[in-house]
KEKE-3310 file (N, C-alpha, C; in steps of 0.2 Angstrom, whole numbers, plus 5000, padded with zeros to 4 digits):
npx = (5071:5066:5074:5071:5057:5059:5066:5058:5047:5056:5057:5068:5077:5089:5093:5082:5084:5096:5093:5083:5089:5099:5090:5084:5095:5097:5086:5086:5096:5090:5080:5087:5093:5080:5077:5085:5084:5071:5074:5083:5072:5064:5072:5073:5060:5058:5067:5075:5084:5089:5100:5112:5120:5112:5105:5111:5116:5104:5100:5109:5109:5097:5098:5107:5100:5089:5097:5105:5097:5081:5077:5082:5073:5060:5062:5062:5052:5040:5043:5047:5037:5030:5037:5036:5024:5024:5033:5024:5014:5018:5017:5018:5018:5024:5038:5041:5042:5053:5063:5065:5069:5081:5088:5101:5103:5101:5100:5087:5070:5060:5047:5049:5059:5051:5041:5050:5054:5044:5039:5050:5047:5034:5038:5046:5036:5029:5035:5035:5022:5004:4995:4979:4973:4982:4995:5010:5027:5036:5029:5026:5038:5041:5032:5037:5048:5044:5039:5050:5057:5048:5050:5064:5062:5054:5063:5074:5067:5064:5077:5081:5074:5077:5089:5087:5078:5088:5087:5087:5084:5098:5105:5097:5100:5114:5114:5108:5117:5128:5122:5121:5134:5138:5133:5134:5134:5131:5118:5112:5113:5105:5093:5091:5091:5079:5069:5070:5068:5057:5055:5053:5041:5030:5017:5001:4987:4972:4960:4946:4943:4939:4928:4920:4912:4917:4930:4932:4932:4937:4946:4964:4979:4988:4983:4972:4973:4982:4980:4976:4982:4981:4995:4996:4990:4999:5010:5008:4998:4986:4969:4967:4962:4952:4956:4958:4945:4948:4951:4938:4938:4933:4927:4924:4923:4917:4906:4898:4897:4891:4878:4874:4872:4861:4851:4849:4843:4832:4827:4823:4816:4805:4801:4798:4786:4777:4776:4770:4758:4753:4753:4748:4748:4744:4744:4756:4775:4783:4797:4812:4814:4801:4796:4800:4795:4781:4781:4784:4773:4764:4767:4766:4750:4745:4750:4743:4729:4719:4714:4728:4741:4753:4771:4782:4796:4802:4814:4815:4811:4798:4781:4777:4767:4761:4745:4740:4728:4720:4709:4694:4693:4684:4692:4708:4723:4736:4752:4765:4782:4799:4805:4799:4783:4769:4755:4740:4727:4711:4712:4714:4723:4725:4733:4735)
npy = (5811:5815:5810:5796:5794:5796:5786:5776:5777:5773:5759:5756:5746:5744:5757:5762:5753:5758:5771:5771:5764:5773:5782:5777:5774:5786:5790:5781:5788:5800:5796:5791:5802:5808:5799:5801:5815:5814:5808:5816:5827:5819:5817:5831:5834:5828:5832:5837:5845:5859:5870:5881:5874:5863:5870:5875:5864:5858:5867:5869:5857:5858:5869:5864:5854:5860:5869:5860:5850:5852:5863:5861:5851:5857:5866:5859:5848:5851:5852:5839:5832:5834:5828:5815:5811:5815:5803:5792:5794:5787:5774:5764:5750:5745:5749:5744:5730:5732:5736:5725:5716:5719:5719:5716:5704:5690:5677:5678:5677:5682:5687:5691:5700:5710:5714:5718:5730:5738:5740:5749:5760:5764:5768:5779:5787:5791:5798:5811:5812:5815:5803:5796:5795:5802:5813:5816:5811:5822:5833:5829:5828:5842:5848:5842:5849:5862:5860:5857:5868:5876:5869:5872:5886:5886:5879:5889:5898:5893:5893:5905:5911:5904:5909:5922:5921:5915:5903:5888:5869:5864:5874:5874:5861:5863:5871:5864:5855:5862:5865:5853:5849:5858:5855:5853:5840:5822:5818:5831:5831:5821:5825:5836:5829:5822:5833:5839:5830:5820:5806:5797:5798:5796:5783:5785:5777:5772:5764:5756:5749:5732:5731:5744:5749:5749:5753:5769:5778:5791:5790:5792:5787:5784:5780:5770:5752:5742:5739:5725:5726:5722:5715:5718:5731:5739:5738:5743:5752:5749:5742:5725:5713:5699:5694:5687:5676:5656:5647:5638:5620:5612:5597:5590:5576:5569:5575:5573:5558:5557:5563:5553:5543:5548:5549:5536:5532:5537:5532:5520:5521:5527:5516:5506:5511:5511:5498:5494:5501:5493:5479:5479:5476:5464:5446:5443:5444:5457:5467:5475:5487:5490:5489:5499:5511:5508:5509:5521:5528:5524:5530:5543:5542:5537:5548:5558:5553:5552:5549:5550:5556:5550:5555:5552:5557:5556:5551:5560:5571:5574:5574:5559:5551:5538:5533:5531:5523:5522:5512:5507:5492:5476:5465:5459:5464:5456:5460:5454:5458:5461:5463:5456:5450:5461:5467:5474:5480:5481:5488:5491:5492:5501:5504:5513)
npz = (4936:4926:4915:4919:4917:4902:4900:4903:4894:4882:4885:4892:4899:4908:4910:4919:4929:4934:4937:4945:4956:4961:4966:4976:4985:4989:4994:5005:5013:5016:5024:5035:5039:5044:5053:5064:5066:5072:5083:5089:5091:5100:5112:5115:5119:5130:5138:5155:5158:5162:5156:5150:5142:5138:5129:5120:5112:5108:5100:5091:5086:5079:5070:5061:5056:5049:5040:5032:5028:5029:5023:5009:5007:5007:4998:4987:4987:4980:4967:4966:4969:4957:4947:4951:4948:4935:4930:4934:4925:4914:4915:4928:4932:4921:4921:4934:4930:4920:4928:4937:4928:4924:4935:4946:4954:4950:4956:4964:4963:4949:4953:4966:4964:4959:4967:4977:4971:4969:4982:4985:4978:4980:4993:4990:4984:4994:5002:4996:4989:4995:5004:5002:5016:5024:5027:5017:5020:5019:5022:5036:5041:5041:5049:5062:5061:5064:5078:5083:5084:5092:5103:5106:5108:5121:5128:5129:5136:5148:5152:5153:5162:5173:5175:5178:5189:5199:5206:5206:5202:5204:5212:5223:5227:5230:5239:5250:5253:5257:5270:5276:5277:5286:5297:5315:5323:5320:5324:5322:5308:5305:5310:5301:5290:5291:5293:5280:5270:5276:5277:5287:5296:5308:5309:5311:5320:5321:5332:5340:5356:5359:5370:5371:5380:5392:5389:5385:5368:5370:5380:5385:5378:5385:5398:5393:5390:5380:5362:5352:5335:5318:5309:5295:5296:5304:5297:5284:5285:5280:5281:5286:5274:5269:5257:5240:5236:5237:5222:5215:5214:5200:5196:5183:5180:5191:5193:5181:5184:5196:5191:5182:5189:5198:5188:5184:5196:5197:5185:5188:5200:5194:5185:5195:5201:5189:5187:5199:5197:5186:5188:5202:5219:5227:5227:5222:5223:5228:5222:5229:5224:5221:5233:5240:5233:5237:5251:5253:5246:5255:5268:5265:5262:5274:5284:5280:5281:5272:5255:5245:5232:5226:5218:5206:5198:5182:5170:5162:5168:5169:5175:5180:5188:5201:5208:5225:5235:5249:5256:5267:5275:5278:5282:5287:5275:5266:5260:5251:5251:5247:5258:5267:5274:5275:5284:5284:5294:5293:5281:5264:5250:5234:5219:5205)
capx = (5067:5064:5077:5068:5051:5060:5068:5050:5044:5057:5059:5076:5076:5095:5093:5078:5087:5102:5090:5079:5094:5100:5085:5082:5100:5096:5079:5088:5100:5085:5078:5092:5093:5074:5076:5090:5081:5065:5077:5084:5067:5061:5076:5072:5055:5058:5074:5073:5090:5089:5106:5114:5124:5108:5100:5116:5116:5099:5099:5114:5105:5090:5101:5111:5095:5086:5102:5106:5091:5074:5076:5082:5066:5055:5061:5062:5046:5033:5046:5048:5030:5027:5042:5034:5017:5025:5034:5019:5010:5021:5016:5022:5019:5030:5043:5043:5044:5058:5068:5066:5072:5087:5092:5107:5101:5099:5097:5081:5065:5057:5041:5051:5062:5046:5038:5055:5055:5036:5039:5053:5043:5029:5042:5049:5031:5025:5039:5032:5014:5000:4990:4971:4972:4986:4999:5017:5032:5040:5024:5025:5045:5040:5028:5042:5053:5039:5037:5057:5058:5044:5054:5070:5061:5053:5070:5078:5064:5066:5085:5081:5070:5081:5095:5083:5077:5094:5085:5086:5086:5104:5107:5095:5104:5120:5113:5107:5123:5131:5118:5124:5141:5140:5130:5139:5135:5128:5110:5109:5112:5098:5087:5091:5088:5071:5065:5070:5064:5051:5054:5052:5036:5027:5012:4996:4982:4965:4955:4941:4943:4933:4922:4920:4908:4923:4936:4929:4937:4940:4952:4970:4982:4993:4978:4969:4976:4984:4974:4980:4981:4984:5002:4996:4989:5005:5016:5007:4993:4979:4966:4966:4957:4951:4959:4953:4943:4951:4948:4934:4940:4927:4928:4919:4920:4912:4899:4896:4896:4885:4872:4871:4867:4855:4846:4848:4840:4826:4823:4823:4811:4798:4799:4795:4780:4774:4775:4763:4751:4751:4753:4746:4752:4742:4744:4764:4780:4787:4804:4816:4812:4794:4794:4804:4791:4775:4781:4784:4767:4760:4769:4761:4744:4744:4751:4737:4723:4715:4718:4735:4743:4762:4773:4788:4799:4804:4821:4817:4809:4792:4778:4774:4767:4755:4741:4739:4722:4719:4700:4692:4692:4681:4696:4715:4726:4743:4756:4772:4788:4806:4808:4795:4777:4766:4750:4736:4721:4705:4715:4715:4727:4725:4737:4734)
capy = (5810:5817:5804:5790:5794:5795:5778:5771:5777:5770:5752:5754:5742:5746:5764:5762:5750:5763:5778:5769:5760:5779:5786:5771:5776:5793:5789:5778:5793:5805:5791:5791:5810:5810:5796:5805:5821:5813:5806:5822:5829:5816:5821:5838:5836:5825:5833:5839:5848:5867:5873:5884:5869:5860:5873:5876:5857:5856:5874:5869:5852:5860:5873:5860:5851:5866:5871:5855:5845:5854:5869:5859:5847:5862:5869:5854:5845:5851:5849:5831:5829:5835:5824:5808:5811:5812:5795:5787:5794:5783:5767:5762:5742:5743:5753:5740:5725:5732:5735:5719:5711:5721:5718:5711:5698:5684:5671:5680:5675:5688:5690:5695:5707:5714:5716:5722:5738:5740:5744:5755:5765:5766:5772:5786:5791:5792:5806:5818:5813:5814:5796:5798:5794:5806:5817:5815:5810:5828:5838:5827:5832:5850:5850:5840:5855:5867:5857:5858:5875:5878:5866:5875:5892:5885:5878:5895:5903:5891:5894:5913:5910:5901:5914:5928:5921:5914:5898:5882:5864:5862:5878:5871:5855:5864:5876:5860:5851:5866:5864:5847:5850:5864:5854:5851:5833:5817:5820:5837:5830:5816:5829:5840:5826:5822:5839:5841:5824:5819:5800:5794:5800:5790:5780:5786:5772:5774:5758:5755:5743:5727:5732:5750:5752:5749:5757:5773:5780:5796:5791:5795:5781:5784:5777:5764:5747:5743:5737:5722:5727:5718:5716:5723:5738:5741:5739:5746:5758:5748:5737:5719:5711:5692:5692:5684:5669:5652:5645:5632:5616:5608:5590:5587:5569:5567:5578:5569:5552:5557:5564:5548:5539:5551:5548:5529:5529:5539:5529:5514:5522:5526:5509:5502:5514:5510:5490:5494:5502:5488:5473:5478:5474:5457:5440:5443:5447:5464:5467:5480:5493:5492:5489:5506:5515:5506:5512:5529:5530:5522:5535:5548:5540:5536:5553:5563:5550:5553:5547:5553:5554:5550:5555:5549:5559:5551:5552:5568:5576:5576:5572:5553:5546:5533:5535:5524:5524:5518:5510:5504:5485:5471:5460:5463:5461:5454:5462:5450:5461:5459:5462:5451:5451:5468:5465:5480:5477:5486:5494:5489:5495:5501:5508:5513)
capz = (4936:4918:4912:4921:4913:4896:4898:4903:4888:4877:4889:4892:4907:4911:4913:4923:4935:4937:4940:4952:4962:4964:4970:4982:4989:4991:4998:5011:5016:5019:5030:5041:5043:5047:5060:5068:5068:5077:5090:5093:5094:5106:5117:5116:5122:5137:5144:5162:5159:5161:5156:5144:5137:5134:5125:5114:5109:5105:5096:5084:5081:5075:5065:5055:5052:5044:5035:5027:5025:5029:5018:5004:5007:5008:4991:4981:4988:4975:4960:4966:4968:4949:4944:4952:4944:4927:4930:4934:4919:4908:4917:4933:4932:4917:4924:4939:4927:4917:4933:4940:4923:4924:4942:4946:4958:4947:4961:4966:4959:4945:4956:4972:4962:4955:4973:4980:4967:4969:4988:4986:4973:4986:4999:4988:4983:5001:5004:4993:4988:5001:5003:5004:5022:5028:5024:5016:5025:5019:5027:5043:5045:5041:5056:5066:5062:5069:5084:5087:5085:5097:5110:5109:5112:5127:5133:5130:5141:5154:5155:5155:5169:5180:5177:5182:5197:5203:5209:5202:5206:5206:5216:5230:5231:5232:5245:5255:5253:5262:5276:5279:5279:5292:5304:5320:5324:5317:5326:5319:5302:5304:5310:5295:5284:5293:5292:5273:5265:5278:5274:5292:5300:5311:5305:5316:5319:5327:5333:5344:5359:5358:5374:5371:5385:5397:5388:5380:5363:5372:5386:5384:5376:5392:5402:5391:5389:5372:5359:5347:5328:5313:5306:5289:5297:5307:5291:5277:5286:5277:5286:5283:5270:5268:5251:5236:5238:5232:5217:5217:5209:5197:5195:5178:5180:5198:5192:5177:5187:5200:5187:5178:5195:5199:5183:5183:5202:5195:5180:5192:5204:5190:5182:5199:5202:5183:5188:5203:5195:5179:5191:5209:5226:5228:5223:5220:5230:5226:5222:5233:5222:5221:5240:5243:5232:5241:5258:5252:5246:5261:5273:5265:5263:5282:5288:5279:5284:5266:5249:5244:5226:5227:5211:5205:5192:5178:5170:5159:5173:5168:5179:5178:5194:5202:5213:5229:5236:5256:5257:5273:5273:5284:5287:5285:5270:5267:5255:5251:5249:5247:5265:5271:5274:5278:5288:5285:5297:5290:5276:5256:5246:5227:5216:5198)
cpx = (5063:5067:5073:5061:5052:5063:5063:5048:5047:5060:5065:5078:5083:5096:5088:5081:5091:5098:5086:5084:5097:5097:5083:5090:5099:5090:5081:5092:5094:5082:5081:5092:5087:5073:5080:5088:5074:5067:5080:5078:5063:5066:5075:5065:5055:5064:5071:5080:5090:5095:5107:5117:5119:5105:5104:5116:5110:5098:5103:5112:5101:5093:5103:5106:5091:5090:5103:5101:5084:5073:5076:5076:5061:5055:5060:5055:5041:5036:5046:5042:5028:5030:5039:5027:5017:5028:5028:5014:5012:5020:5021:5024:5024:5037:5046:5046:5051:5064:5070:5068:5079:5091:5096:5108:5097:5096:5090:5076:5063:5052:5044:5054:5056:5041:5041:5054:5049:5036:5043:5050:5037:5032:5043:5044:5029:5029:5037:5024:5009:4996:4984:4970:4977:4990:5007:5022:5035:5036:5025:5032:5043:5038:5032:5046:5050:5039:5045:5058:5055:5048:5059:5069:5060:5060:5073:5073:5064:5073:5084:5078:5072:5087:5092:5081:5082:5092:5084:5087:5094:5107:5104:5097:5110:5119:5112:5113:5127:5128:5121:5131:5143:5136:5134:5139:5131:5121:5109:5109:5107:5093:5086:5087:5080:5066:5065:5066:5059:5050:5053:5046:5032:5019:5007:4990:4977:4960:4951:4942:4938:4929:4923:4915:4912:4928:4933:4934:4941:4946:4959:4974:4987:4989:4975:4974:4978:4980:4977:4979:4984:4992:5001:4994:4994:5010:5015:5002:4986:4977:4966:4962:4957:4955:4955:4950:4946:4948:4944:4936:4932:4929:4923:4915:4916:4906:4895:4893:4890:4878:4870:4868:4862:4849:4845:4844:4833:4821:4820:4817:4804:4796:4794:4788:4776:4772:4769:4757:4748:4749:4749:4751:4751:4744:4752:4768:4783:4795:4807:4814:4805:4792:4796:4798:4784:4776:4782:4777:4763:4761:4765:4754:4742:4745:4745:4730:4718:4719:4724:4737:4751:4764:4779:4791:4803:4811:4823:4814:4801:4788:4775:4774:4761:4750:4738:4733:4721:4712:4700:4691:4689:4687:4703:4718:4733:4746:4764:4777:4794:4808:4804:4787:4773:4759:4746:4729:4717:4708:4715:4720:4726:4729:4736:4737)
cpy = (5811:5811:5797:5789:5793:5788:5773:5770:5774:5762:5751:5752:5744:5752:5764:5759:5754:5769:5776:5766:5768:5783:5782:5773:5783:5793:5786:5784:5799:5802:5791:5796:5811:5806:5798:5812:5819:5810:5811:5826:5825:5818:5826:5839:5835:5828:5837:5844:5855:5871:5876:5880:5864:5863:5874:5870:5857:5862:5871:5863:5853:5864:5868:5856:5856:5868:5866:5849:5849:5859:5866:5854:5850:5864:5865:5848:5845:5849:5840:5828:5828:5828:5817:5807:5810:5806:5792:5788:5789:5775:5764:5754:5741:5745:5748:5733:5725:5733:5730:5714:5714:5721:5713:5705:5693:5678:5672:5680:5682:5691:5693:5701:5713:5716:5721:5732:5741:5743:5748:5761:5768:5769:5778:5790:5793:5798:5812:5818:5812:5807:5799:5798:5799:5810:5813:5816:5818:5832:5836:5829:5838:5852:5847:5846:5860:5865:5858:5865:5878:5875:5870:5883:5890:5884:5885:5898:5901:5893:5902:5914:5909:5905:5919:5928:5919:5907:5892:5875:5862:5868:5876:5865:5857:5868:5871:5857:5855:5867:5858:5846:5854:5861:5851:5844:5829:5817:5824:5836:5825:5820:5834:5836:5823:5828:5841:5835:5821:5811:5795:5795:5795:5788:5781:5781:5773:5768:5760:5750:5739:5728:5740:5753:5752:5754:5762:5775:5786:5795:5790:5787:5780:5779:5771:5759:5746:5737:5732:5725:5722:5721:5721:5730:5742:5743:5744:5752:5756:5742:5730:5717:5703:5690:5689:5677:5663:5650:5639:5627:5611:5602:5588:5580:5566:5569:5574:5562:5551:5559:5558:5543:5541:5550:5540:5528:5532:5534:5522:5513:5522:5520:5504:5504:5511:5502:5490:5496:5498:5483:5472:5476:5467:5453:5440:5445:5453:5465:5474:5486:5495:5492:5497:5512:5515:5511:5520:5532:5530:5528:5540:5549:5540:5543:5557:5560:5550:5550:5551:5551:5556:5551:5554:5553:5555:5553:5559:5573:5578:5572:5564:5548:5541:5536:5529:5528:5519:5516:5506:5497:5480:5467:5464:5460:5461:5457:5458:5456:5458:5458:5458:5453:5457:5465:5472:5477:5483:5491:5489:5494:5494:5506:5508:5520)
cpz = (4928:4914:4913:4918:4905:4894:4899:4896:4883:4879:4888:4899:4910:4914:4918:4929:4938:4940:4946:4958:4964:4967:4975:4987:4991:4996:5006:5016:5019:5023:5037:5044:5047:5054:5066:5070:5073:5083:5094:5096:5100:5112:5120:5120:5128:5141:5150:5164:5157:5161:5150:5139:5133:5129:5119:5109:5105:5099:5090:5081:5077:5068:5060:5052:5047:5038:5030:5024:5024:5023:5011:5002:5004:5000:4986:4981:4982:4968:4960:4966:4960:4945:4945:4948:4937:4927:4930:4930:4915:4910:4922:4934:4927:4918:4930:4936:4923:4922:4935:4935:4923:4930:4941:4950:4954:4951:4965:4961:4955:4949:4963:4970:4961:4963:4977:4977:4967:4977:4989:4982:4978:4991:4996:4986:4989:5004:5002:4991:4993:4999:5003:5012:5027:5024:5022:5020:5026:5023:5034:5045:5045:5048:5063:5067:5066:5075:5089:5087:5091:5104:5112:5112:5118:5132:5133:5135:5147:5157:5157:5161:5174:5180:5180:5188:5201:5208:5204:5206:5208:5212:5222:5232:5233:5238:5252:5258:5258:5270:5279:5280:5285:5299:5309:5323:5319:5317:5323:5311:5300:5305:5304:5289:5285:5291:5284:5268:5268:5276:5280:5297:5302:5308:5312:5314:5324:5326:5338:5348:5360:5363:5375:5376:5392:5396:5382:5375:5367:5378:5381:5383:5383:5396:5401:5390:5382:5369:5353:5340:5324:5311:5300:5291:5300:5301:5287:5279:5282:5281:5283:5279:5270:5263:5246:5238:5234:5228:5218:5212:5207:5195:5191:5178:5185:5196:5187:5179:5192:5197:5183:5184:5196:5194:5182:5189:5199:5190:5183:5196:5201:5186:5188:5201:5196:5185:5194:5202:5190:5184:5198:5214:5229:5224:5220:5225:5226:5227:5226:5230:5221:5229:5242:5240:5235:5247:5259:5252:5252:5266:5272:5264:5272:5286:5287:5281:5276:5259:5246:5237:5227:5220:5211:5198:5188:5175:5165:5164:5173:5172:5176:5183:5194:5208:5218:5234:5244:5258:5263:5272:5279:5287:5286:5279:5271:5260:5256:5248:5250:5254:5269:5270:5277:5278:5287:5288:5296:5285:5269:5253:5239:5224:5208:5195)
residu = (MET:SER:GLU:LEU:ALA:GLU:ALA:ASN:ARG:SER:SER:ASP:GLY:ASP:LEU:ILE:PHE:ARG:LYS:LEU:LYS:ARG:LEU:ASP:SER:THR:LEU:SER:ASP:MET:ALA:ASP:ARG:ALA:ALA:HIS:PHE:TYR:LEU:THR:LEU:GLY:ASP:LEU:VAL:ARG:THR:THR:GLU:ILE:THR:PRO:GLN:ALA:PHE:LEU:THR:HIS:LYS:ASP:ALA:LEU:LEU:THR:HIS:MET:ARG:GLU:PHE:SER:SER:ASP:LEU:ALA:ARG:TYR:ALA:PRO:LYS:LEU:LYS:GLU:ALA:ILE:GLU:HIS:VAL:GLU:SER:THR:GLY:VAL:ASP:ARG:MET:ILE:ARG:LEU:ALA:ALA:ALA:SER:ASP:GLU:ARG:VAL:PHE:VAL:PRO:ILE:THR:GLU:ARG:GLU:ASP:ASP:TRP:ALA:ALA:ARG:TRP:ARG:GLY:LEU:THR:ALA:TRP:PHE:VAL:SER:ALA:GLU:SER:GLY:ILE:SER:GLU:SER:GLU:ARG:LEU:ARG:GLU:GLY:THR:MET:SER:ALA:ILE:ALA:ALA:VAL:LEU:ALA:LEU:LEU:ARG:ARG:VAL:THR:GLU:THR:ARG:ARG:GLY:GLY:VAL:SER:ARG:GLU:SER:GLN:LEU:ARG:HIS:LEU:ALA:GLY:TRP:PHE:ALA:ALA:THR:PRO:SER:GLU:ASP:ALA:ALA:HIS:ALA:LEU:PHE:GLN:ALA:VAL:PHE:ASP:LEU:GLY:ARG:PRO:ARG:HIS:LEU:SER:MET:VAL:HIS:PRO:ASP:ALA:ASP:ILE:ILE:SER:HIS:SER:ARG:SER:TRP:TRP:GLU:ALA:PRO:PRO:VAL:GLU:ILE:ALA:ARG:THR:LEU:ALA:GLU:THR:GLY:ARG:PRO:PRO:SER:PRO:GLY:LEU:PRO:SER:LYS:VAL:ALA:ARG:ASN:ASP:GLY:SER:ILE:ARG:ARG:LEU:ARG:GLU:GLU:GLN:LEU:ALA:ALA:GLN:ARG:THR:ARG:SER:ALA:ALA:ALA:GLN:SER:LEU:ALA:SER:ASN:GLY:VAL:TYR:GLN:ARG:GLU:LEU:ASN:GLU:GLN:GLU:THR:GLU:VAL:LEU:LEU:SER:LEU:LEU:ASN:ALA:ALA:LEU:THR:ALA:ARG:VAL:PRO:VAL:VAL:GLY:ARG:VAL:LYS:SER:SER:THR:GLY:SER:GLU:ASN:GLY:VAL:LYS:LEU:THR:LEU:SER:PRO:SER:ASP:GLY:SER:THR:THR:ILE:LYS:THR:ALA:ARG:GLY:ARG:MET:HIS:LEU:ASP:GLY:ILE:GLU:VAL:SER:VAL:ARG)
# end
């Protein structure tokens, strides 16, 4: 590190490249060892094998890690942190540019080489210098080592308790195998299997007869007639359910077409009502739309036997109606419609 800082001060690009390349190789070896240790630690935490052989295997792996890697890392980590800070004080950006310029990968663009060496330097510093939002990799590895020590001690305690009690899963299965081997017949072996594992117990169901007044629920099953049950209840023990409702098909095209037809009919009916109010019902022949509106208003007026206001919604949905009034008349009146002549005896119609 001291030579790297001095080379950076003197702008010796070749020496910087060689030093950084050697540091990167060492860092890769450290990362491989750390990954192997984390893998061993995961196996140790998840293990269910409580045997002396398993304890010795994990203990030897932990001791090897502590002797060959963890102890040296803990001893030199503070010094390496100071050395990294010393190198960075000479200018990291200039060091990266000089290393990229001396890099032997001439077919790689200079910008990519600079990014590559910058990433490698960040990886090196992350091992020994704590980030603002976390801890360094060496500190994390130290915590992992302490966790491994605790896990090995817990495994040792379980092995000791197993030996002291004399009962383990292995001994129980061996003892059970001896029972199976000593059974006098196959039926006895099946009975032993049923008692030990209990995999074929009957499924008890409880249902009420459809006519509870005739067949009481307190009557014995031997006396009561059988009750039909659902297949789902018999096979799974769960009552049947209707299931999820089917997906409703939405035809947007048909909905749009029906809406357009509805709006067109409303516009036509509104125009016919306005024509009745403007032109009246006498001295001309009403078309089909006007006739339909007139009959609707007459039906309402004749039902109530009083002057009635009939309303027709416009295409926008606002109130836009006409008023039809039935008044007494001395004679009869005649209205010409598209469906024929309509004679009203003693009644005169006015629409406005």
